[in-house]
VOGU-3710 file (C-alpha; in Angstrom, 3 decimals, decimal comma):
1> cvaesttnma> 200,136/-112,797/55,912  201,546/-116,002/54,688  202,604/-116,774/58,225  199,107/-115,982/59,283  197,591/-118,020/56,724  199,854/-120,613/57,622  199,085/-120,387/61,093  195,384/-120,441/60,415  195,691/-123,448/58,290  197,575/-125,219/61,057
11> dsetlesite> 195,059/-124,254/63,466  192,305/-125,533/61,260  193,949/-128,830/60,719  194,647/-129,027/64,436  190,900/-128,553/65,124  190,045/-131,217/62,635  192,305/-133,781/64,029  191,024/-133,231/67,522  187,701/-133,842/66,297  188,639/-136,855/64,412
21> herilqeies> 190,355/-138,243/67,667  187,113/-137,553/69,711  185,154/-139,490/67,133  187,642/-142,463/67,247  187,619/-142,610/71,041  183,951/-142,588/71,199  183,643/-145,495/68,598  186,261/-147,312/70,767  184,403/-146,948/73,863  180,943/-148,011/72,289
31> tdtacvgptl> 182,199/-150,618/70,123  182,734/-154,070/70,897  186,546/-155,182/71,355  186,453/-157,328/68,354  185,442/-154,759/66,021  188,138/-152,064/67,133  190,615/-153,117/64,523  189,019/-150,920/61,617  188,788/-148,075/64,071  192,324/-148,107/65,085
41> rsvyddqpna> 193,568/-148,632/61,526  191,790/-145,399/60,684  194,297/-143,595/63,254  197,360/-144,966/61,132  195,823/-143,889/57,891  195,807/-140,169/58,769  198,694/-137,690/58,851  201,905/-138,866/60,110  201,681/-137,166/63,316  198,192/-138,310/63,822
51> hkrfmeklda> 199,238/-141,421/65,881  201,050/-139,295/68,384  198,436/-136,834/68,730  196,036/-139,835/69,128  198,008/-141,181/71,984  198,114/-138,101/73,655  194,340/-137,649/73,295  193,896/-141,209/74,609  195,980/-140,686/77,694  194,036/-137,523/78,382
61> rirnhdreie> 190,883/-139,396/78,062  192,290/-142,119/80,467  193,259/-139,827/83,035  189,874/-138,138/82,788  188,255/-141,563/83,492  190,533/-142,356/86,309  189,560/-139,146/88,120  185,971/-139,909/87,624  186,418/-143,393/89,110  188,399/-142,027/92,070
71> kmcnfhhqgf> 185,573/-139,455/92,555  182,922/-142,334/92,562  184,991/-144,733/94,776  185,451/-141,911/97,381  181,685/-141,244/97,266  180,745/-144,859/97,967  183,722/-146,126/100,143  181,935/-145,662/103,289  178,989/-147,547/102,102  181,451/-150,357/101,024
81> vdaitellkv> 183,156/-150,474/104,271  179,750/-150,973/105,955  178,738/-153,649/103,491  181,979/-155,627/104,240  181,192/-155,206/108,009  177,669/-156,627/107,520  179,152/-159,391/105,519  181,493/-160,346/108,179  178,614/-160,374/110,344  176,439/-162,692/108,148
91> radaeklmgq> 179,319/-165,175/107,553  178,911/-166,876/110,656  175,273/-167,292/110,074  175,669/-168,568/106,740  178,127/-171,136/107,872  175,514/-172,255/110,632  172,781/-172,207/108,161  174,959/-174,337/105,621  175,441/-176,857/108,331  171,653/-177,097/108,807
101> vtdtnrrlqd> 170,974/-177,189/105,227  173,343/-179,973/104,792  172,076/-181,893/107,715  168,600/-181,269/106,417  169,555/-182,663/103,054  171,175/-185,577/104,318  167,930/-186,492/106,232  165,959/-185,573/103,139  167,998/-187,822/100,969  167,617/-190,693/103,338
111> agrevtaqtk> 164,014/-190,271/103,405  163,538/-189,865/99,585  165,446/-192,858/98,965  162,701/-195,109/99,819  159,957/-192,847/98,118  162,053/-192,798/94,896  162,167/-196,668/95,140  158,166/-196,774/95,612  158,001/-194,215/92,749  159,962/-196,282/90,278
121> evircrvqqr> 157,644/-199,093/91,160  154,519/-196,973/90,440  156,107/-195,831/87,448  156,826/-199,406/86,484  153,053/-200,439/87,212  151,609/-197,668/85,304  153,699/-198,387/82,341  152,450/-201,942/82,591  148,920/-200,945/83,047  149,302/-198,567/80,171
131> niattveklq> 150,572/-201,302/77,907  147,875/-203,818/79,148  145,333/-201,201/78,110  146,836/-200,614/74,815  147,118/-204,313/74,355  143,425/-204,936/75,198  142,393/-202,230/72,930  144,348/-203,816/70,246  143,050/-207,088/70,829  139,536/-205,977/70,994
141> lcipvlemys> 140,256/-204,559/67,452  141,714/-207,853/66,316  139,205/-210,282/67,843  136,376/-209,285/65,456  138,987/-209,877/62,566  139,636/-213,217/63,855  135,943/-214,030/64,742  135,192/-213,115/61,214  138,077/-215,099/59,741  137,050/-218,183/61,901
151> klkeqldskr> 133,449/-217,735/60,824  134,694/-217,723/57,177  136,506/-220,959/57,750  133,314/-222,527/59,216  131,335/-221,220/56,078  133,785/-222,669/53,891  133,677/-225,936/55,615  129,949/-225,914/55,689  129,928/-225,221/51,800  128,155/-221,762/52,385
161> yyaalktmeq> 130,192/-220,112/49,795  128,041/-217,229/49,027  127,854/-216,359/52,856  131,702/-216,819/52,878  132,164/-214,236/50,065  130,191/-211,685/52,114  132,263/-212,443/55,093  135,375/-212,056/52,974  133,951/-208,718/51,809  133,466/-207,564/55,268
171> leniyiprvs> 136,803/-208,495/56,405  138,527/-206,620/53,527  136,260/-203,491/53,689  135,744/-203,090/57,439  137,627/-205,289/59,833  141,173/-205,711/58,252  141,815/-202,089/57,748  141,368/-201,460/61,342  144,351/-203,728/62,154  146,342/-203,704/58,708
181> qyrfcqimae> 149,621/-203,060/60,664  149,548/-206,544/62,082  151,365/-209,276/60,136  148,613/-211,757/60,592  146,229/-209,400/58,894  148,467/-209,228/56,017  148,663/-213,012/55,761  144,866/-212,835/55,954  144,737/-210,193/53,228  146,972/-212,334/51,082
191> tlpklreeik> 144,974/-215,413/51,608  141,472/-213,901/50,720  142,002/-213,852/46,861  143,089/-217,420/47,156  140,003/-218,262/48,868  137,894/-216,562/46,483  139,405/-218,554/43,451  138,979/-221,666/45,393  135,328/-220,823/45,953  135,011/-220,048/42,255
201> eismsdlkdf> 136,454/-223,473/41,488  134,324/-225,293/43,763  131,098/-223,433/42,772  132,141/-224,346/39,171  132,620/-227,853/39,951  129,154/-227,849/41,571  127,568/-226,134/38,429  129,239/-228,969/36,198  127,763/-231,514/38,583  124,290/-229,696/38,290
211> lesirkhsdk> 124,634/-229,606/34,613  125,346/-233,366/34,619  122,489/-233,908/36,934  119,935/-232,063/34,761  121,097/-233,760/31,637  120,551/-237,213/33,456  117,032/-235,944/34,918  115,854/-234,186/31,663  114,118/-237,511/30,703  112,109/-237,641/34,084
221> igetamkqaq> 111,467/-233,826/34,072  110,154/-233,958/30,586  107,865/-236,933/31,201  106,398/-235,439/34,276  105,748/-232,020/32,336  104,125/-233,935/29,330  102,095/-235,991/31,600  100,651/-232,807/33,265  100,021/-231,377/29,817  98,280/-234,551/28,809
231> qhrtfnsavq> 96,122/-234,742/31,988  95,487/-230,950/31,678  94,207/-231,543/28,170  92,152/-234,535/29,047  90,645/-232,394/31,949  89,675/-229,737/29,476  88,259/-232,226/27,119  86,118/-233,636/29,969  85,129/-230,216/30,760  84,048/-229,386/27,130
241> kqasagygkp> 82,211/-232,716/27,010  80,267/-231,784/30,232  79,526/-228,467/28,982  78,304/-229,593/25,686  76,141/-232,298/27,588  74,623/-229,661/29,869  76,451/-230,208/33,163  77,276/-227,148/34,630  79,897/-228,577/37,250  83,170/-230,329/36,449
251> vymlngkgps> 84,000/-233,575/38,163  87,354/-232,441/39,449  89,501/-229,352/38,969  93,079/-228,914/37,803  94,609/-229,118/41,319  93,190/-232,421/41,878  90,691/-231,481/44,568  87,361/-232,096/43,300  84,026/-230,611/44,709  82,190/-232,695/47,303
261> qqngttsqeg> 80,051/-235,336/45,686  76,852/-236,756/46,924  77,258/-240,349/45,934  80,028/-242,764/46,741  80,998/-243,583/43,273  81,684/-240,085/42,216  83,746/-239,510/45,520  85,699/-242,628/44,732  86,404/-241,155/41,411  87,434/-237,801/42,835
271> veeeeetdee> 89,835/-239,644/45,265  91,290/-241,529/42,367  91,771/-238,302/40,469  93,085/-236,453/43,462  95,551/-239,267/44,035  96,607/-238,933/40,240  96,684/-235,171/40,286  98,802/-235,331/43,555  101,574/-236,673/41,215  100,909/-233,870/38,884
281> vltaqdlvdf> 102,345/-231,184/41,436  105,829/-232,447/40,758  107,949/-229,853/39,020  111,554/-229,300/38,090  112,393/-228,120/41,384  111,251/-231,426/42,881  113,443/-233,505/40,686  116,359/-231,411/40,524  118,162/-229,242/43,217  118,915/-225,944/41,533
291> spvyrclhiy> 120,562/-224,523/44,411  124,184/-225,017/42,722  123,216/-222,745/39,874  121,784/-220,138/42,097  124,879/-220,404/44,406  127,211/-220,156/41,531  125,475/-217,305/39,857  125,363/-215,319/43,297  129,125/-216,096/43,690  130,051/-215,010/40,437
301> tvlgdretfe> 128,022/-212,033/40,764  129,587/-211,035/43,969  133,055/-211,772/42,647  132,235/-209,317/39,694  132,685/-212,105/37,043  128,982/-212,816/36,255  129,456/-212,377/32,650  132,060/-215,109/32,489  129,589/-217,367/34,408  126,625/-216,649/32,016
311> nyyrkqrrkq> 128,791/-217,359/29,050  129,920/-220,603/30,401  126,396/-221,700/31,432  124,939/-220,915/28,111  127,761/-222,501/26,163  127,396/-225,609/28,071  123,627/-225,647/27,681  124,092/-225,286/23,985  126,128/-228,315/23,972  123,556/-230,238/25,918
321> arlvlqpqsn> 120,983/-229,158/23,760  122,810/-230,488/20,472  123,161/-233,817/22,532  119,557/-233,916/23,314  118,409/-233,115/19,845  120,552/-235,913/18,513  118,160/-238,866/18,158  119,045/-242,542/18,242  119,229/-244,355/15,032  116,521/-246,668/15,656
331> mhetvegyrk> 114,125/-244,185/17,140  111,563/-244,853/14,495  111,128/-248,398/15,424  109,045/-247,915/18,597  106,940/-245,207/20,261  109,139/-245,391/23,327  112,049/-243,973/21,180  109,891/-241,004/20,299  108,666/-240,498/23,800  112,191/-240,728/25,321
341> yfnqivgffv> 113,336/-238,178/22,563  110,554/-235,764/23,438  110,985/-236,135/27,085  114,597/-235,056/27,115  113,830/-232,109/24,901  110,733/-230,976/27,173  112,926/-231,816/30,179  115,694/-229,441/28,713  113,420/-226,375/27,947  111,386/-226,784/31,144
351> vedhilhatq> 114,805/-226,222/32,981  115,682/-223,435/30,931  112,278/-221,830/31,450  112,809/-222,364/35,167  116,164/-220,600/35,196  114,599/-217,776/33,128  112,134/-216,997/35,799  114,150/-217,836/38,848  117,336/-215,937/38,002  117,952/-212,467/37,005
361> glvtraytde> 119,472/-212,469/33,504  121,283/-215,629/33,665  119,286/-216,655/30,625  117,102/-214,211/28,825  113,741/-214,554/26,722  115,853/-213,694/23,540  118,380/-216,558/24,298  115,699/-218,992/24,969  113,809/-218,006/21,929  116,874/-218,263/19,733
371> lwnmalskii> 117,816/-221,883/21,471  114,179/-222,956/20,714  114,155/-222,043/17,213  117,425/-223,633/16,565  116,094/-226,820/18,365  112,864/-226,549/16,363  114,365/-226,512/13,134  116,443/-229,628/14,253  113,294/-231,456/15,832  111,152/-230,790/12,573
381> avlrthssyc> 114,155/-232,327/10,575  114,424/-235,403/12,725  110,977/-236,166/12,852  110,428/-235,592/9,152  113,441/-238,132/8,487  112,330/-240,772/10,960  108,637/-240,562/10,396  109,389/-241,364/6,764  110,712/-244,742/7,921  107,495/-245,727/9,722
391> ndpdlvlelk> 105,097/-248,176/7,912  102,687/-249,041/10,790  99,986/-246,443/10,981  99,400/-247,116/14,603  102,931/-245,853/15,361  102,444/-242,871/13,110  99,324/-242,170/15,037  101,012/-242,547/18,411  103,799/-240,508/17,058  101,277/-237,698/16,278
401> nlivifadtl> 99,671/-237,935/19,839  103,228/-237,429/21,387  103,806/-234,381/19,044  100,560/-232,884/20,092  101,295/-233,496/23,727  104,951/-232,398/23,102  103,553/-229,133/21,380  100,978/-228,376/24,109  103,527/-228,906/26,884  106,132/-226,399/25,535
411> qgygfpvnrl> 103,347/-223,921/24,417  102,370/-223,783/28,007  105,870/-222,642/28,936  105,603/-219,860/26,264  107,418/-221,352/23,224  105,887/-220,947/19,710  104,942/-224,414/18,342  102,919/-223,438/15,208  105,767/-225,233/12,985  105,168/-228,333/14,838
421> fdllfeirdq> 101,468/-228,454/13,750  102,432/-227,782/10,173  104,657/-230,678/10,496  101,670/-232,640/11,650  100,093/-231,890/8,240  103,121/-233,482/6,586  102,867/-236,455/8,861  99,163/-236,715/8,306  99,754/-237,222/4,600  102,356/-239,765/5,483
431> ynetllkkwa> 99,811/-241,450/7,888  97,299/-241,586/5,340  99,928/-243,232/2,932  100,546/-245,796/5,654  96,885/-246,213/6,246  96,352/-246,874/2,399  99,195/-249,473/2,510  97,541/-251,246/5,384  94,067/-251,172/3,857  95,435/-252,402/0,577
441> lvfreifeqd> 96,679/-255,462/2,434  93,183/-255,616/4,034  91,347/-255,399/0,800  93,640/-257,803/-0,941  92,876/-260,277/1,831  89,205/-259,800/1,513  89,383/-260,368/-2,233  91,504/-263,421/-1,646  89,033/-264,918/0,881  85,873/-264,052/-1,075
451> nyspipvend> 84,191/-267,086/-2,876  82,591/-264,699/-5,668  79,342/-265,952/-4,987  75,965/-264,315/-3,917  75,612/-264,236/-0,264  73,170/-267,153/0,970  70,891/-266,133/3,838  69,109/-268,861/5,808  66,989/-266,907/8,129  65,932/-263,441/9,053
461> eeyksvisrf> 68,763/-263,211/11,587  71,319/-263,721/9,083  69,662/-261,181/6,694  69,544/-258,574/9,339  73,270/-259,175/10,119  74,253/-258,506/6,573  72,112/-255,442/6,117  73,402/-254,097/9,504  76,930/-254,129/7,952  75,915/-253,003/4,464
471> pyhdaeiekq> 73,359/-250,484/3,321  71,250/-252,870/0,984  67,508/-252,749/0,413  65,652/-254,552/-2,255  61,754/-255,003/-2,143  61,914/-258,027/-4,256  64,365/-259,874/-2,361  62,689/-258,838/1,024  59,485/-260,649/-0,298  61,488/-263,726/-1,059
481> qfpkklpmsq> 61,219/-266,838/1,316  64,011/-268,020/3,162  66,502/-269,317/2,315  67,578/-266,788/-0,410  70,483/-265,157/-1,754  71,686/-261,611/-1,914  73,212/-260,510/-5,350  76,754/-259,265/-3,832  79,206/-261,582/-2,501  80,847/-261,413/1,024
491> svpqiyiqvk> 83,514/-258,880/0,016  80,844/-256,110/-0,525  79,918/-255,534/3,299  83,534/-256,180/4,307  84,810/-253,678/1,930  82,163/-251,257/3,054  82,895/-252,008/6,729  86,812/-251,363/6,205  86,166/-248,167/4,311  84,267/-246,989/7,371
501> efiyaslkfs> 87,216/-248,177/9,668  89,470/-246,307/7,456  87,452/-243,199/7,989  87,607/-243,673/11,734  91,406/-244,249/11,628  91,817/-241,180/9,511  89,733/-239,134/12,002  91,770/-240,250/14,872  94,751/-238,279/13,291  92,547/-235,222/12,949
511> eslhrsstei> 91,871/-234,997/16,543  93,668/-232,472/18,880  95,037/-230,614/15,605  93,050/-227,495/16,759  91,261/-227,521/13,185  87,748/-226,616/12,334  84,905/-229,121/11,632  84,999/-228,005/8,035  88,763/-228,725/7,847  88,382/-232,002/9,421
521> ddmlrkstnl> 85,665/-232,906/6,980  87,771/-231,905/4,066  90,668/-234,009/5,266  88,579/-237,057/5,816  86,785/-236,928/2,436  90,233/-236,361/0,728  91,772/-239,469/2,526  88,725/-241,501/1,689  88,869/-240,518/-1,925  92,466/-241,526/-1,930
531> lltrtlsscl> 91,520/-244,790/-0,423  88,718/-245,194/-3,247  90,387/-243,962/-6,154  93,835/-245,228/-5,553  93,999/-248,234/-2,940  90,657/-249,955/-3,804  90,747/-249,032/-7,313  94,310/-250,660/-7,690  93,236/-253,633/-5,495  90,230/-254,189/-8,035
541> qnlikkphig> 92,243/-253,655/-11,150  94,859/-256,392/-9,962  92,084/-258,657/-8,923  90,578/-258,383/-12,197  93,809/-258,966/-13,959  94,669/-262,015/-11,974  94,707/-265,148/-14,215  92,628/-267,376/-11,803  89,776/-264,991/-11,935  87,196/-266,425/-14,413
551> ltelvqiiin> 84,243/-265,211/-15,973  82,125/-266,156/-13,188  84,189/-264,349/-10,734  84,313/-261,234/-13,245  80,489/-261,138/-13,411  80,395/-261,187/-9,714  83,003/-258,483/-9,396  80,775/-256,259/-11,619  77,795/-256,884/-9,650  79,759/-256,053/-6,474
561> tthleqacky> 81,161/-252,809/-7,789  77,656/-251,841/-8,654  76,397/-252,205/-5,199  79,609/-250,405/-3,754  79,018/-247,626/-6,077  75,407/-247,446/-4,664  76,631/-247,408/-1,151  79,018/-244,228/-1,799  76,147/-241,921/-0,839  75,923/-243,592/2,671
571> ledfitnitn> 79,510/-243,229/3,022  78,991/-239,314/2,404  76,308/-239,304/5,127  78,597/-241,217/7,450  81,366/-238,537/7,169  78,770/-235,926/7,390  77,309/-237,383/10,928  80,935/-237,422/12,065  82,001/-233,969/11,244  78,510/-232,205/11,371
581> vspetihttr> 79,448/-230,391/8,105  76,663/-230,196/5,754  77,453/-231,645/2,195  75,884/-228,522/0,702  78,736/-226,544/1,851  80,357/-224,851/-0,914  84,015/-226,113/-0,130  82,898/-229,711/0,660  84,851/-232,396/-1,342  82,738/-234,872/-2,902
591> lyglstfkda> 83,594/-238,589/-2,966  84,997/-240,050/-6,071  83,700/-243,534/-5,460  81,276/-243,523/-8,418  84,090/-243,087/-10,864  86,245/-245,640/-8,969  83,657/-248,405/-9,149  82,719/-247,330/-12,594  86,400/-247,598/-13,821  86,532/-251,011/-11,888
601> rhaaegeiyt> 83,532/-252,319/-13,667  84,640/-251,099/-17,038  87,961/-252,910/-16,484  85,919/-256,037/-15,370  83,904/-255,873/-18,519  86,980/-255,366/-20,675  88,355/-258,382/-18,898  85,312/-260,448/-19,582  85,623/-259,648/-23,119  89,335/-260,406/-23,101
611> klnqkidefi> 88,931/-263,721/-21,252  85,912/-264,723/-23,625  88,097/-264,142/-26,563  91,016/-266,122/-25,093  88,741/-268,943/-24,398  87,348/-268,739/-28,007  91,049/-268,710/-29,135  91,607/-271,861/-26,897  88,577/-273,688/-28,627  89,901/-272,432/-31,992
621> qladyewtms> 93,292/-273,890/-31,463  91,606/-277,325/-30,929  90,451/-277,063/-34,659  91,844/-279,634/-36,751  90,486/-279,179/-40,256  91,802/-281,515/-43,364  92,156/-278,647/-45,834  92,437/-281,070/-48,767  89,468/-283,166/-48,126  87,297/-283,878/-51,140
631> esdgrasgyl> 83,978/-283,495/-49,605  82,670/-282,523/-46,050  81,515/-284,750/-43,268  78,130/-283,351/-43,292  78,161/-282,285/-39,783  79,990/-279,381/-37,731  83,237/-279,606/-36,377  83,422/-281,017/-32,646  85,461/-278,007/-31,364  82,992/-275,546/-32,521
641> mdlinflrst> 80,006/-277,317/-31,203  81,922/-277,287/-27,818  82,690/-273,545/-28,104  79,110/-272,823/-28,710  77,864/-274,894/-25,816  80,576/-272,996/-23,633  79,148/-269,713/-24,925  75,530/-270,758/-24,093  76,195/-271,552/-20,620  78,445/-268,550/-20,186
651> fqvfthlpgk> 75,914/-266,188/-21,329  73,370/-267,590/-19,158  75,556/-266,551/-16,355  75,401/-263,040/-17,684  71,779/-262,620/-16,871  72,813/-260,813/-13,482  74,845/-258,424/-15,532  73,468/-255,074/-16,983  71,828/-255,605/-20,239  74,345/-253,625/-22,235
661> vaqtacmsac> 77,260/-255,485/-20,599  75,909/-258,885/-21,583  74,903/-257,775/-25,076  78,366/-256,181/-25,598  79,986/-259,323/-24,335  78,141/-261,524/-26,714  78,664/-259,213/-29,582  82,275/-259,074/-28,899  82,458/-262,900/-28,553  80,715/-263,333/-32,039
671> khlstslmqm> 82,937/-260,592/-33,815  86,050/-262,413/-32,405  84,920/-265,810/-33,299  84,078/-264,490/-36,907  87,510/-262,772/-37,016  89,415/-265,877/-35,768  87,482/-268,040/-38,397  88,399/-265,583/-41,155  91,957/-265,578/-40,006  92,207/-269,304/-40,081
681> lldselkqis> 91,146/-269,371/-43,683  93,491/-266,549/-44,627  96,553/-267,951/-42,590  99,643/-267,462/-44,530  100,873/-270,903/-43,551  97,767/-272,361/-45,165  98,938/-272,921/-48,655  95,914/-274,929/-50,156  91,986/-275,408/-49,554  89,864/-277,813/-51,379
691> mgavqqfnld> 86,187/-277,087/-51,939  85,404/-280,013/-49,563  87,109/-278,054/-46,795  85,263/-274,900/-47,771  82,087/-276,805/-47,659  83,216/-278,228/-43,978  83,984/-274,662/-43,016  80,621/-273,523/-44,195  78,827/-276,116/-42,017  80,719/-274,463/-38,937
701> viqcelfass> 79,764/-270,990/-39,804  76,150/-272,049/-40,148  76,309/-273,287/-36,444  77,767/-269,981/-35,494  74,878/-268,229/-37,337  72,355/-270,441/-35,643  73,881/-269,651/-32,197  73,613/-265,913/-33,141  70,013/-266,230/-34,183  69,096/-268,052/-30,948
711> epvpgfqgdt> 69,332/-264,774/-28,921  71,919/-266,122/-26,358  71,553/-262,632/-24,663  68,341/-260,986/-24,838  68,012/-257,356/-26,059  69,325/-257,651/-29,569  66,972/-256,342/-32,310  66,466/-258,352/-35,326  69,542/-260,095/-36,855  71,999/-257,725/-35,237
721> lqlafidlrq> 74,086/-260,536/-33,696  74,138/-262,459/-36,974  75,758/-259,397/-38,668  79,043/-260,460/-36,676  79,404/-263,338/-39,212  78,234/-261,335/-42,457  81,865/-261,119/-43,717  82,402/-264,807/-43,547  78,852/-265,666/-44,903  79,393/-263,437/-48,139
731> lldlfmvwdw> 82,729/-264,796/-48,645  81,608/-268,452/-48,318  78,557/-268,050/-50,369  80,818/-266,333/-53,216  82,925/-269,679/-53,212  80,085/-272,069/-52,440  77,946/-270,719/-55,356  81,050/-269,702/-57,521  79,209/-266,458/-58,388  82,286/-264,476/-59,730
741> styladygqp> 80,530/-262,918/-62,451  78,067/-261,247/-60,036  80,678/-260,397/-57,624  82,946/-258,779/-60,463  79,971/-257,012/-62,058  78,409/-255,488/-58,553  81,712/-254,758/-57,169  81,752/-251,163/-55,695  77,876/-251,110/-55,658  75,846/-250,414/-52,408
751> tskylrvnps> 73,353/-253,086/-53,391  76,080/-255,633/-54,197  75,382/-259,355/-52,856  78,866/-259,655/-51,798  79,402/-255,992/-50,500  81,393/-257,297/-47,454  83,929/-259,491/-49,394  87,101/-257,622/-49,916  89,098/-258,385/-53,247  92,336/-259,192/-51,591
761> talallekmk> 90,484/-261,619/-49,330  88,821/-263,376/-52,229  92,173/-263,400/-53,980  93,903/-265,075/-51,082  91,421/-267,635/-50,855  91,134/-268,188/-54,617  94,927/-268,769/-54,865  94,847/-271,237/-52,147  92,100/-273,229/-53,990  94,046/-272,752/-57,306
771> dtskknnifs> 96,876/-274,480/-55,986  94,979/-277,369/-54,693  93,401/-277,669/-58,149  96,813/-278,065/-59,704  98,351/-280,517/-57,301  95,283/-282,766/-57,028  94,133/-282,928/-60,680  97,388/-283,642/-62,581  95,492/-285,113/-65,446  92,653/-282,468/-65,339
781> qfrkndrdkq> 94,218/-280,733/-68,408  93,239/-283,609/-70,435  89,495/-282,864/-69,429  87,746/-280,038/-71,080  85,473/-279,093/-68,301  88,594/-278,965/-65,910  90,564/-276,930/-68,412  87,599/-274,488/-68,589  87,492/-274,250/-64,829  91,206/-273,654/-64,597
791> klietvvkql> 90,996/-270,946/-67,018  87,962/-269,315/-65,308  90,052/-269,343/-61,978  93,167/-267,838/-63,747  90,680/-265,073/-65,278  89,278/-264,243/-61,948  92,446/-263,970/-60,300  93,709/-261,447/-62,773  90,568/-259,435/-62,408  90,940/-259,717/-58,745
801> rslvngmsqh> 94,404/-258,590/-58,815  93,623/-255,692/-60,952  90,906/-254,529/-58,188  93,652/-254,952/-55,401  96,204/-252,929/-57,442  93,459/-250,215/-58,035  92,471/-250,192/-54,566  96,257/-249,754/-53,390  96,628/-246,987/-56,082  93,464/-245,112/-54,951
811> a> 94,714/-245,347/-51,384
//
């Protein structure tokens, strides 16, 4: 069993090895030679006898294949022999064919060699043709670039910079990108930014030249614009006058082309007006070339740097504005200085207005308004300062007209000018001040040249000449025969005419101020009031105070002021006729001429009183009393008689004065004479008075009383004028009569005979007489009568002193 099992096991192992060897052989047959290694290695990895058995199996397989090959060769041998036989037959034909082919090839090569040469030439030509076509194609792309660049150069040479920038833009965006691979295009592309900067610099230089040009031409531009505004205003004024006069058709129109006229004179006027207005059409564009600023604006806009340009332009114009607004130091001396100043300002803003409307946003309305407000403040300050230096009303008036034209011109360009008209009201006050100063000189000259005597009139022609200049009507004088005299002097009609001239001059300033008739009327009346109450009143007051003006002149001045006062109502009518404003209007200002002339008259009256008193004082100073004389001369003093004669002749001149004035002057003179005589008696430097001197003094007072009772001026009632000497009369009577007992007994009684004698006055005079008695009568103490008189004087002195002391204590 063991053997059987062993045999079975060996058999099984043999079968397994045989199967494995078959597999290996199949792999060797089917596997590539390079990959046989692993298969062969597996033979050696098996049992120790496996290699031998595999070799046996391999030999068996080789023999098997040899038998199959032999069978196959035997099967195909006859066909092989037949094929070899056929091949041997074909060999000869093949060699023959080979010869033919070789000959044909030789001949073909000989023939193709020329063709090849021609073909190479064709190929070369085709390559050249292709290159030429390519070159032409590229040149066709390059030529527009070169043409555009050439065009750019021409535009730069001809200074057409805006077009040059457009050409550059086309080159960069369209043409150069097509041929950007070429070096010349790269050079062009690098050159274009430099050209742009060059254009910017050139255009900026042109802008600077433009700014300098408009600065130089601002004067002419402004002059033209103001001339146009003035002509326009004149035309409108003429149209208004024609409309108010009933003419429905203007003589000419704004453009200078008038309607066809029927008569030759009007046609000639139309031609002249047309020639004048042909000059009016000149504008800023006609005087200044604005193309540089347009060009520069377009250039900077194209370059994308518009903001820089706008800022630069505005900055430079602001600087120019400050220069324009800076006046010359002597501008106030002539009207040409003001005109040039206004022309430059108008020219500046006319240019700005043109730039505002001709460009898109280079300057804005807000910018021009801001610039104008700044300029307006400066202009007002300058005019306020320089106009204050003007002392000539004609220059101030011309300045006002210039300001009105200046304001109308700029208002026509849309600039607000209300503040300028407000300034005109300030200048109007100054104008009135200059007028007042001028008329003060006129009045002063009139007063200096006046002879202060009534106006003589020789015939009716002279009379009408006077009353045509001054509104004077007196029925009694008209009835008188020639020659005759008018009560006023030559200065009265001259003053009246000059007041009317002042009103006309004041009215000139009110024209074109766009004010109502009521406002103009109010302005005229206020300025006339200033003339009357300040200027004329001051001139009259100064005239009255002049030392060379005597009583006769003062009397004539009073008469003159009376007639001027009466003429004030005619001045009011004169203003009413000018302004067509009724004086009954509630806001109408009244003329203060009445008070002016009344004040002047009162001053003249006071001066008459003062000069009379001065003259009396001059006569009093001539008095030469011998105060220690023993008895009087028996007649009045010579100085006093001269004084009374002077007063008589003077009061005769006063017949032309109003009654109260003459009476007051006469009363004032008598009172002053009485007071002066009293002061002479009581003078502290006068130490002694004799009874003879008192008697002489009494004679002089009697003459004064006789003069007072002679009624030197009519109108006094009773002995009113004599009462001026009552104090002197009672004092002298007391001493002449030596009635001390009555004086002392009745002192303080209303019915006292010596009521006007003051105890202190009597005491002072009595003491002077007591001293005289002592000195002149050394031996009087030895005479009983003289001793009794001396004792009486001492007793009276004591009583008078007690009265004086009692009065002082009572006070």
